[in-house]
Every structure is written in structure tokens, then in C-alpha cells.
Kinemage of the C-alpha trace (Angstrom):
@kinemage 1
@onewidth
@group {chain A} dominant
@subgroup {mainchain}
@vectorlist {calphas} color= white
{ca unk a 1} P -0.004 0.002 -0.001
{ca unk a 2} L 2.814 2.451 0.788
{ca unk a 3} L 4.115 2.081 -2.769
{ca unk a 4} L 0.847 3.523 -4.059
{ca unk a 5} L 1.516 6.730 -2.182
{ca unk a 6} L 4.334 7.547 -4.574
{ca unk a 7} L 1.824 8.035 -7.377
{ca unk a 8} L -0.080 10.752 -5.566
{ca unk a 9} L 0.256 14.353 -6.729
{ca unk a 10} L 2.036 15.773 -3.708
{ca unk a 11} L 2.448 19.206 -5.278
{ca unk a 12} L -1.333 19.857 -5.229
{ca unk a 13} L -2.650 20.161 -1.655
{ca unk a 14} L -6.201 19.417 -2.772
{ca unk a 15} L -4.982 16.045 -4.063
{ca unk a 16} L -2.404 15.296 -1.350
{ca unk a 17} L -4.511 16.003 1.731
{ca unk a 18} L -7.252 13.390 1.033
{ca unk a 19} L -4.510 10.801 0.308
{ca unk a 20} L -2.841 11.567 3.576
{ca unk a 21} L -6.157 11.448 5.466
{ca unk a 22} L -7.101 8.088 3.939
{ca unk a 23} L -3.629 6.639 4.565
{ca unk a 24} L -3.636 7.695 8.187
{ca unk a 25} L -7.246 6.772 8.823
{ca unk a 26} L -6.823 3.184 7.723
{ca unk a 27} L -4.512 2.051 10.555
{ca unk a 28} L -5.994 4.404 13.120
{ca unk a 29} L -9.578 3.069 12.598
{ca unk a 30} L -8.476 -0.499 11.985
{ca unk a 31} L -10.605 -0.440 8.841
{ca unk a 32} L -9.672 -0.062 5.219
{ca unk a 33} L -13.268 0.814 4.314
{ca unk a 34} L -13.424 3.649 6.904
{ca unk a 35} L -10.129 5.066 5.585
{ca unk a 36} L -11.365 5.006 2.013
{ca unk a 37} L -14.664 6.611 3.068
{ca unk a 38} L -12.863 9.415 4.883
{ca unk a 39} L -10.640 9.872 1.804
{ca unk a 40} L -13.656 10.297 -0.507
{ca unk a 41} L -15.399 12.676 1.913
{ca unk a 42} L -12.318 14.801 2.445
{ca unk a 43} L -11.557 14.862 -1.282
{ca unk a 44} L -14.985 16.289 -2.152
{ca unk a 45} L -14.961 18.677 0.818
{ca unk a 46} L -11.480 20.051 0.017
{ca unk a 47} L -12.177 20.431 -3.716
{ca unk a 48} L -15.460 22.186 -2.981
{ca unk a 49} L -14.047 24.489 -0.308
{ca unk a 50} L -11.071 25.430 -2.516
{ca unk a 51} L -13.389 26.454 -5.365
{ca unk a 52} L -12.407 23.574 -7.650
{ca unk a 53} L -15.817 21.911 -7.724
{ca unk a 54} L -15.609 21.526 -11.513
{ca unk a 55} L -12.731 19.020 -11.020
{ca unk a 56} L -15.078 16.584 -9.321
{ca unk a 57} L -16.685 13.602 -11.081
{ca unk a 58} L -20.399 13.163 -10.274
{ca unk a 59} L -19.752 9.574 -9.220
{ca unk a 60} L -17.242 10.733 -6.632
{ca unk a 61} L -19.737 13.215 -5.232
{ca unk a 62} L -22.435 10.484 -4.984
{ca unk a 63} L -20.017 8.137 -3.195
{ca unk a 64} L -18.959 10.802 -0.726
{ca unk a 65} L -22.636 11.594 0.040
{ca unk a 66} L -23.338 7.909 0.549
{ca unk a 67} L -20.371 7.616 2.940
{ca unk a 68} L -21.562 10.668 4.859
{ca unk a 69} L -24.983 9.086 5.145
{ca unk a 70} L -23.412 5.842 6.309
{ca unk a 71} L -21.495 7.656 9.053
{ca unk a 72} L -24.557 9.665 10.139
{ca unk a 73} L -27.119 6.889 10.195
{ca unk a 74} L -25.317 3.555 10.653
{ca unk a 75} L -22.509 4.209 13.060
């Protein structure tokens, strides 16, 4: 998994921050799924707050919303 981190765009903070959040959340929550969910949510939130909403794919937005709903209603 650590080898995949080399492919991230570390020069763009809106790309690097969600990768870092997901990579740190996986071992801290003891769940790969929770880490991926937090990565999707943070990716959409950071892109939206930085004014780069047009960079988002609609499928990524839908997944992030589903993960938010999961955290709100199932946990």
C-alpha cells in the first residue's frame, strides 16, 4: 500500500490532503473501508471549499454523500 503513495500528486494540496487522510485513517480506525470513506469525503470537501468543484466527477460526489449518510445513520 505504501508504494501507491508515490503516485499521488504531492504538489497539489487538494490532491495530497485526502490521500494523507485516507492513509492515516486506515490504521487508526483499523478499517480499510473507513479510511477510504474518509478519503472520499475529504476529497470532495477540500475540492469544494477550494473552489475547484468543476474538477469533481459526479460519481465521486455521490459516493462521498453515501459515505456521509453511512457515518450519520449507521454508526
